[in-house]
C-alpha positions as CSV (number, residue, x, y, z in Angstrom):
1,M,102.1,-15.4,-156.3
2,Q,98.9,-14.2,-154.8
3,K,98.1,-17.8,-153.6
4,Y,101.3,-17.8,-151.5
5,Y,100.5,-14.4,-150.1
6,Y,97.1,-15.7,-148.7
7,L,98.8,-18.9,-147.5
8,I,101.4,-17.0,-145.6
9,W,98.6,-14.8,-144.0
10,A,96.6,-17.9,-143.1
11,I,99.6,-19.6,-141.4
12,G,100.4,-16.4,-139.6
13,A,96.8,-16.0,-138.3
14,I,96.8,-19.6,-137.1
15,L,100.2,-19.1,-135.3
16,L,98.9,-15.9,-133.7
17,I,95.7,-17.6,-132.5
18,F,97.5,-20.6,-131.2
19,G,100.3,-18.5,-129.6
20,G,97.7,-16.2,-127.9
21,G,96.0,-19.2,-126.4
22,V,99.2,-20.6,-125.0
23,I,100.1,-17.2,-123.5
24,F,96.6,-16.9,-122.0
25,Q,96.9,-20.4,-120.4
26,I,100.4,-19.5,-118.9
27,L,99.2,-16.2,-117.5
28,N,96.1,-17.8,-115.9
29,A,97.6,-21.0,-114.6
30,P,97.4,-21.7,-110.9
31,A,100.5,-21.3,-108.7
32,A,102.8,-24.3,-108.7
33,P,102.4,-26.4,-105.7
34,N,106.0,-25.9,-104.6
35,E,105.6,-22.2,-104.3
36,E,105.1,-21.0,-100.8
37,G,101.9,-19.1,-100.2
38,E,100.3,-18.0,-96.9
39,G,100.0,-21.1,-94.8
40,T,101.7,-23.3,-97.4
41,Y,105.2,-24.6,-97.0
42,A,107.4,-26.6,-99.4
43,V,109.7,-29.6,-98.7
44,S,111.7,-31.1,-101.6
45,Y,113.0,-34.7,-101.7
46,T,116.2,-35.3,-103.6
47,D,118.5,-38.3,-104.2
48,S,121.5,-36.9,-102.5
49,T,120.1,-35.4,-99.2
50,G,116.5,-36.6,-98.8
51,Y,114.2,-34.0,-97.4
52,I,115.1,-30.3,-97.8
53,P,114.6,-28.6,-95.4
54,N,115.2,-31.4,-93.0
55,T,113.4,-29.5,-90.2
56,L,110.6,-27.2,-90.9
57,T,108.6,-25.0,-88.4
58,I,105.0,-24.1,-89.4
59,K,101.9,-22.7,-87.9
60,K,99.0,-25.0,-86.9
61,G,96.8,-25.5,-89.9
62,G,99.7,-25.1,-92.3
63,R,99.9,-27.2,-95.4
64,V,103.2,-28.8,-96.4
65,V,103.7,-29.7,-100.0
66,F,106.3,-32.6,-100.4
67,K,107.7,-32.5,-103.9
68,N,109.6,-35.4,-105.3
69,E,112.7,-34.1,-107.1
70,S,114.5,-37.4,-106.9
71,S,114.9,-40.2,-109.5
72,K,112.9,-42.7,-107.4
73,E,109.4,-42.7,-105.9
74,M,108.9,-41.1,-102.5
75,W,106.4,-42.3,-99.9
76,V,106.0,-39.7,-97.1
77,A,104.9,-41.3,-93.8
78,S,104.8,-40.5,-90.1
79,Q,107.5,-42.1,-87.9
80,P,108.2,-44.7,-86.6
81,H,108.9,-47.0,-89.6
82,P,107.0,-49.2,-90.4
83,T,103.9,-48.5,-88.3
84,H,103.5,-44.8,-89.0
85,T,101.8,-44.1,-85.7
86,L,103.5,-40.9,-84.3
87,Y,101.0,-38.4,-85.7
88,P,98.0,-38.7,-83.4
89,K,95.2,-39.0,-85.9
90,S,94.6,-42.5,-87.2
91,G,92.9,-43.5,-90.4
92,G,95.7,-43.7,-92.9
93,C,96.5,-46.8,-94.9
94,I,98.9,-48.2,-92.2
95,G,98.8,-46.0,-89.1
96,S,98.1,-42.2,-88.9
97,I,96.6,-40.0,-91.5
98,F,100.1,-38.4,-92.0
99,D,100.9,-40.9,-94.8
100,S,100.8,-40.6,-98.5
101,C,99.9,-44.3,-98.7
102,R,101.7,-44.8,-102.0
103,G,104.9,-43.9,-103.8
104,I,104.9,-40.5,-105.3
105,P,106.5,-40.5,-108.8
106,T,109.4,-38.2,-109.8
107,G,108.2,-34.7,-110.5
108,N,104.9,-35.1,-108.5
109,F,103.9,-34.0,-105.1
110,W,101.8,-34.9,-102.1
111,S,100.5,-32.4,-99.5
112,F,99.3,-32.7,-95.9
113,T,97.7,-30.1,-93.6
114,F,98.9,-30.3,-90.0
115,D,96.1,-29.5,-87.6
116,V,97.8,-30.9,-84.4
117,S,100.5,-28.9,-82.6
118,G,103.7,-30.8,-81.8
119,T,106.9,-32.1,-83.3
120,W,106.2,-34.7,-86.0
121,Q,109.0,-36.8,-87.4
122,Y,108.5,-38.5,-90.8
123,H,110.4,-40.7,-93.2
124,N,110.4,-42.0,-96.8
125,H,108.7,-45.4,-96.3
126,L,110.5,-46.8,-99.4
127,H,113.9,-45.6,-98.2
128,P,113.5,-45.2,-94.3
129,R,117.0,-43.7,-93.8
130,Y,115.7,-40.4,-95.2
131,T,113.8,-38.6,-92.4
132,G,112.6,-35.1,-91.6
133,I,110.8,-33.2,-88.8
134,I,107.8,-30.8,-89.0
135,I,107.3,-28.6,-85.9
136,V,103.8,-27.3,-85.7
137,Q,103.3,-24.3,-83.4
């Protein structure tokens, strides 16, 4: 009987240590990228409506996190399709730097910091009918 008593205590101690470690990691985890912080804005991409919100107004220097909540990959890119040249800074894989340059898998995100004021239209390069607008003030 005493063997079982020690075994139960050992299992309980292991669970307590493991559970404490998990709780510590949760409490000290960084904020999720889709949470809005100062200067950070969130745009979701879904199967049914594309980009939400469709039009977003931000301050110059603001960072937009594009989160893929659809069942397919999302490739964020400056308009027009397929040249991606509307955003005035070049150097991306096709045209401007406002281009994720690859499909972003479901559940993942891509972010971009807008450092030029203006109205910037964008689309999903893989499904160009889905578009959005970022207004940078």
